[in-house]
C-alpha angles and dihedrals in degrees: 000000000000115000124220119218128155120154126174120207139165133234105222129190087211088069092052093258132129138197096239091051093049092046093047093052095047095045094040093233140119118258129175115220103223094196094061104015091237117144117218108202117184098149089124092060112115132207100049101138098177140357130182142152123243108201132182118256114289095017120119117179139141122235091257093048093047099051096038088052088050089055095048091048090067122069104176121092091230098044122143103236102181143006124222131208113195114193135177112231112221109254089214090070124086118251090256090050091051092051091047092049093051092046093048092049092050091046092052092051091046092049096044097047102024094239133135120245136205111204118201122175117200127201120227118268109270090235096045140062107318091209092067100096108147143168133231112206111192115193135183118253091223134063110262122211137163086269094056136259119350135183126333119267092239092165089076091056095056116082091197090063091070091218096124091053090046091053092050091049092046091054090054090049093050092048091052092047090052091048091049091049089058091045094248119152096211120106135185134208134201090213124098120254089255093052089048090053093243121144102197119115118254116248120265113244120226116203122244093242092057089046092051090050092051090051087059091049095253121131107234118239110161133143115270120235115254115260114264090219113087126203091220127255136133112344092206091056090046090053091048091050092049091048090052091049091049090050091051092050091049089050090052090051091051091049090051095047101039114072115225110224109212121174113222121216114271092244095051120092116255113268123221110260113245111255114242134191119254121236089253091054092048090050090051090055090047090052090055091050091051090057093065140058124241096196096119143011089257089056089050093052091048092049090048092051096046093043095046091047091051092048092047090053094047101039105021090118090062105050095180093053092043091053092048091051092047090052090050090049092052093048093049091048090050090051091049092049094048090049089051092050092048090052092048092051091050091049091051090050092050091048092052092048091051091047091052088050090057098254109147126213131200108256 
């Protein structure tokens, strides 16, 4: 049966991310970030089936020009520099039908909101579910015209506007139209099973790290991430707990990266020195982490999957190195997520203090 998936995320400078880095990774190309001078090279990334720009009328730009302009258009250190729409392409469609669907969806968003879009279609991982072809549609957060970048598309940041729900519904409608065009009986819906009146249980998700371990014949047994939902309680204690967790994760990263030099007794046989990652390899993992958001557990799972798949493709011939880099990826993602949760808790505490002081906020 056809699977519905449409998630909308942001690429924020506050999280250490950038538009050129995100675009380079999704398109599998090399882009230089003019603002910082950093070069993002993902030309070795496999599985990029198709990549193209969808620009408003009268606009002619290359991928590098577009995303560097998007960076220079923002001046704040915590600016949102791009918005991403990740969609699952129905496996029941032909490859041409999938490309056309992704392109039409990007064109409709570009036309409705006046933004530019970068459409990248990714093939499924060779070791995973071969029905999982999907598209990443990266869009600007500002209106783009022949005269340059215009105002922000604030309507997409306001939940009350209903635009996000409209986009999710529109994706379902366009999927169904494409399926009908190819005379397929399958249909998708953006509604939950409950809202559709269905009683079947939703499928249980297995994380990408556990899946990668199973592919190597190892039974997964790793610590689960803490639930994002809290039962309430003292915010100060919650912040303290999150800070302690962050400190522990950082300590684990230091332990992993810093070799411990231990001298063996002269009579003992020489032990094999533990293999460590080079600075270049650590920076490559950090570059992957910067390409993704850690705003939710779903974001974490997606980042794990994409990162693990990339590392498997690049270092599959060296299983020991691949495993070390995947462990490093997981630790860095955990640290990023704990930092995000700590920041959210502090913001909630500040908001409650302001509310008790009588400061009013727009709902």
